[in-house]
C-alpha positions in Angstrom: 59.8 51.5 -11.0 58.9 48.0 -12.1 58.0 46.8 -8.6 55.5 49.6 -8.2 51.8 49.7 -9.2 50.5 52.9 -10.7 46.8 53.7 -10.0 45.3 56.6 -11.9 43.1 58.9 -9.9 41.1 61.2 -12.2 41.4 64.8 -11.3 44.1 64.2 -8.7 47.0 62.4 -10.4 48.6 59.0 -10.0 49.0 56.9 -6.9 52.2 54.7 -6.8 52.2 51.8 -4.4 54.8 49.0 -3.8 53.5 45.7 -5.3 53.4 44.1 -1.8 51.3 46.9 -0.4 49.0 46.8 -3.4 48.5 43.0 -3.2 48.1 43.0 0.6 45.3 45.5 0.2 43.5 43.3 -2.4 43.6 40.0 -0.6 41.2 41.0 2.2 38.7 42.3 -0.3 38.9 39.1 -2.4 38.6 36.9 0.7 35.5 38.8 1.9 33.7 38.4 -1.4 30.8 35.9 -1.2 31.2 32.8 -3.3 29.2 32.8 -6.5 25.9 31.0 -6.1 25.3 27.9 -8.2 23.2 28.7 -11.2 19.6 27.7 -10.6 17.4 25.9 -13.1 15.8 28.1 -15.6 12.3 29.3 -14.6 9.7 29.3 -17.3 6.6 31.4 -17.9 3.2 29.8 -18.3 3.6 30.4 -22.1 6.9 28.6 -22.2 5.4 25.7 -20.2 2.6 25.5 -22.7 5.2 25.3 -25.6 7.0 22.6 -23.7 4.0 20.4 -22.8 1.1 21.4 -25.0 -1.0 22.1 -21.9 -2.6 25.6 -22.0 -0.8 28.4 -20.2 -4.1 29.3 -18.5 -4.1 25.9 -16.8 -0.7 26.6 -15.3 -1.8 30.1 -14.2 -4.9 28.7 -12.6 -3.1 25.9 -10.8 -0.5 28.3 -9.5 -3.1 30.7 -8.3 -4.9 27.9 -6.4 -1.4 26.7 -5.1 -1.8 23.3 -6.6 1.6 23.2 -8.4 5.0 24.6 -7.4 5.8 28.0 -8.7 7.9 31.1 -7.9 6.6 34.6 -7.7 9.1 37.2 -9.1 7.4 40.5 -8.4 4.2 40.2 -10.3 5.4 37.4 -12.6 4.7 33.7 -12.0 7.5 31.3 -13.1 7.8 27.6 -13.0 10.6 25.1 -12.5 10.0 22.5 -15.3 11.2 19.5 -13.3 9.2 20.4 -10.1 6.0 20.9 -12.1 6.5 17.6 -14.0 6.8 15.8 -10.7 3.7 17.5 -9.1 0.6 15.5 -8.5 -1.9 17.6 -10.5 0.2 17.2 -13.6 0.5 13.5 -13.1 -3.3 13.3 -12.8 -3.7 15.4 -15.9 -1.4 13.2 -18.0 -3.3 10.5 -19.9 -1.3 7.4 -20.6 -1.7 5.9 -24.1 -4.5 3.3 -24.3 -6.6 5.0 -21.6 -8.7 7.0 -24.1 -12.5 6.8 -23.7 -13.7 4.0 -26.0 -17.0 5.8 -26.6 -15.3 8.6 -28.6 -13.7 11.9 -27.8 -14.7 15.6 -27.9 -13.0 18.7 -29.2 -12.6 21.9 -27.2 -16.2 23.1 -28.1 -17.7 19.8 -26.8 -18.5 18.4 -30.3 -18.1 14.7 -30.8 -15.4 13.6 -33.2 -14.8 10.4 -35.1 
């Protein structure tokens, strides 16, 4: 009985197969299975992009809506690949390199002069 495989069938009983027959039936199924897809990069929500870059989530949502930055639409949700967005032209224009600040002063979000 050691060279037989027992397969329980609820409500019916047990099916006993020779090991060779059992393995022959499994090989075509295993071969037909599609290969596992490579895991893709994590997609981030606008809020997660804001946490990673300090750029408001609303900016990401607006840029995606106007199709200026790369994004993925998952149902009703908009998601971003961090590396793709960082390489996009609008984000490169938005980034201010150190030393390029306006020498006449700066303004806060409400438009008030500071400093």
